[in-house]
N, C-alpha and C positions, 0 to 999 in steps of 0.2 A: 533530881538533877538541878545544878545551879544554872541560872540563865547565863547566856553568853554576853560578856561585857563588850560594848561597842568599841572601846578603846583598845581592845586586845585582851589576851590572857597572859598570866605570868608563867614563865618556865621555872625550872628548879633553881635557877640562880637568882630569881627575883626580877629578871629583866622582862619587859613587856614583849609579847609576840604580836606584831601588827596583823591587822585583819588580812592583808594581802598574803601573808605567810600561811595563814590558816587556809585560805582559799586555794593556794598553790598546793599545800599538803593534801587537801581534799581532792584536787584534780589528779595529783599523782596516784593517790590511793584508788580512785575510780579507774584510772588507766590500768593499774595492776589487777584490779578485780575483774575488769572487762577482759583483759588478756587471759586470765585464768578460765573464765567462762568460754572464751574462744577455743582454748585447748580442748575443753569438754565437747564443744560443738563439732570440732574437727574429727572426732572419733566416729561420727555418723554422717553419711552422705545426706540423709534427710535433714538433719539439723543444720549441716553446713549450708544447705541451700537457703535456709532462712536467716543466716547469720547477719547479712547486711541490714535487713529489716529489723532484726532483734536488737542489734547494737545501737542503732539510732533510737529505737524505742526505749531501751534501758538508760541510755545516757540522758535522755529527756527526763526520765523519772528521777535519776540521781540528781540532776540539776534542780528539779522542782523541790526536792527534799534537802537541798544543801544547807539552807539557813537553819532548818529545824535540827538537822544532825549536828551542825557546828555548835548550836546553842546547848546541846547536851554534854559537850566535852567538859571534863573535870579539870580544875586548875592544877597547876604544878606537875603535869605529866610530861614525860619525854615524848619526842616525836614518835618513837616506836609504839608506845602505848596509845597515843592518839590514833595512829594508823589502825591498830587492832580494833579500837572502838568504832572507827568509821567503817571498817570492813564488816564488823558484826552487824551494823545497821544496814549496810548495803545487802548483806546476806538475807536479812529479814525482808527487805523490799523485794529481793529476787524471788524468795519462796512464796511471797504473797501475790506476785504478779500473775494475772490471769493468762497472759500471752505465754509466759514461761511455763506455766502449769500445763497448758495445752501442748506445747512443743515437747515437754519432758514426759508426758503421760506414757507414751510407748516405752521410752527409755527406763522409766521406773518399773514398768511391768517386766521389762527384760531383766532388770537388776534382781527383782524378786525371783524370777524363774532361774536366773543364773545362780542365785543363792541356793535354791532347791537342788540344782544340778550338782553344785559343790558338795552339798551334804550327801547326796546320793552317791557321788564319786567316792566319798569317804566310806560310806557303808559298803560299797562294792570292794574297796580296798580292804576293809576289815573282814569281810566275808572271805576274801582270798587269804588274808592273814590267818584267820582261824582255821581255814582249810589246811594251810601249811602246818599249823600247830598240831592238828589232828593227824595229818600224814606222818609227822615226825614221831608221834606216839606209836603209830602203827609200825614205823620203821624200827623203833626201839624194841617193840615186842618181837619183831622178826629177828633183829640182830641178837637179842638175848638167846634166841633159839638157833643162832648161826644160820638164819634163813633169809637174810637181807640181800646178799649178793649171790647171784648164780655164777657158775663157772664161765658162762659165755660173757658175763659182764667183765670179768677180769681179762678174758682173752680179747674182747673187743678193744679195751683200752691198751693192752699190750700191742695189738696190731696198729692201733691209732698212733702210738708213739713211734713204732718202728717205721711206719710209712711216712709220717709227717715231720719227724724231727731229725736234725743232723745227728750223725752217729755219736758224736762226742757230747751232745747236749743231753744231760741227765734229767731234764725237767719234764715231768708228766703234765703238770697243770700249773697255770699261773693266772692270777687275777686279783685285782683290788689289793695288791701288796702282799699276797700270800703265794707261796711256791711249794709244790709237792715234787720231790725229786728222789732219785735213787741215791744210795750212799756212794760217795766217790771222794777220792783225794786227788783226782786229775785236775791239775792247775788250769788247763784249757777249759775243761768242763765247768769249773767253778766261776769262770769269767762270765758265764751266763747270768750270774746272780747280781742283784743290786744291793747296795748297802741298806736300803730301806725295806728290803723283803723280810717277811716272816717265813723262815725256811723250815719245812717239815721234811726231814731226810729219813727215809725208811725203805726197807726192801719190800714193803707192802704198798708202794706208791701206786700201783695199778688199781688196787682195791679202793684206796682213798680217792684216786682220780674218779672212779665210778661213783663213789659216794658224793663227792663234791658236785659232779655233773648232775646227778639226780636231784639234789637239793637246789641247785641253780635253776633247773627246769621247773621244779615245783614252786619256786619263789618268783616265777615270772609275774609281773604286775605288782609285786610287792617291793622289790629292790629298786633303788634309784641311785643317782649320783651321790646323794647325801648319806645313805645308810649301807651301801654295799661293802664298804671297807670294814665297817663294824661287823657285818654278817660274816664275811669270809675270814676276817681277822679272828673272830671268835672260833670259827672252825679250826683255823690253824693253831691258835694258842691252846685250845683244848687238847688237841692231839699232841702238841709239843710237850705239854706238861707230863703226859703219860710216857713219852719217849725219854724225856729227861730223867724220869724216875727209873725207867727200865728200857734201855736201848734195844732189848730183845723182845719187846712187847709183841704179842701176836696180833694178827689182823683183826680178830673179833674185838679185842680190847681197844684198838685204835678207832674202829668204826663206832663202837659204843661211845667212846669219848667225843667224837665229832658230833654224833647225834645228840648226846647229852648236853654238849655245849650250846647247840642251837636251840634245844628245848628251853634251856635256862634263859638264853637271850630273848627268845620270843615271849617268854613270861615277863621279862623286864620291859619289853616293848609294849606289851599289853597295858601295863600301868602307865607307861610314858605317853602313848599315842591315843589311847581310848579317851574320848571326851564326850560331853553331852551335846555338842553342836551337830547332831546328825538327825536323820529322819527316824531314828530309833528302830531301824529294821533288825538290828543285831541285838539279841539278848545274850550277853556274854555269860551271865550266871547260869542260864538254862543250858547253853551249849557246853559249858565246862562240866555241869552236872551230868549231862549225857555222856560226855567223854570219860569221866571218872567211872560211871556205872559200866561203860563198855569195857574198860580196862580191868576193873576190879569187881568182878561179879560176886 
């Protein structure tokens, strides 16, 4: 590091920067730094109680090291760069300060434990996620044998619609931009749709309603604001593709399409969301091997 020149340092234009400007720059940077620490302290009642004492303590330390820090500044730097350098030195002083270390000891332990909880939360999410993947495989096995939905499932959702919906409302299920409805050309009924809806129009709306509701229930704890549109959107588009090819597609074919679409989506999510930052509770390779062995003896 170059020693600080008593007459000032040069800025990028070659003009001298008086000592008082450096001192003021240092004071402003200390104020910003202390304010940042204050925000950190306000997150805890315990730390906040010590703030007045700590602020005076740290400002004294910053003043004691002012000359040494200013002496390290490199020539020809902009004010923003000088602030960064000063802030870095203040950060070093903060981390080395015994008073700060004592005050932050509990907070640092809390941070480490919070990190463990975050990793555990992810593992819990992924266990639920893999449980859903396995359930979908079971559902596909059942649907292939036409054993996925029972007659009471269909009747329950027929009764649900007749009890809860207006008579001219053809919609069985709506959520996350996807709609399941009966075929209709009724202008009044079609007004229930929105331009942004992915519409699945079929005489098997009751069966699809039951399918969507079961998957929604099984996906509890997995779906959130950010991924639910993709989840239900994949359900809707998978069924729509079959209907577009064959408007008279049977119930079994539509249910298989819905389940197959979700199986593919969950496979994509596995590659997208699985990462190493967990507690390694989940061994996906082993779980997938068990699932494959169970399905294909």
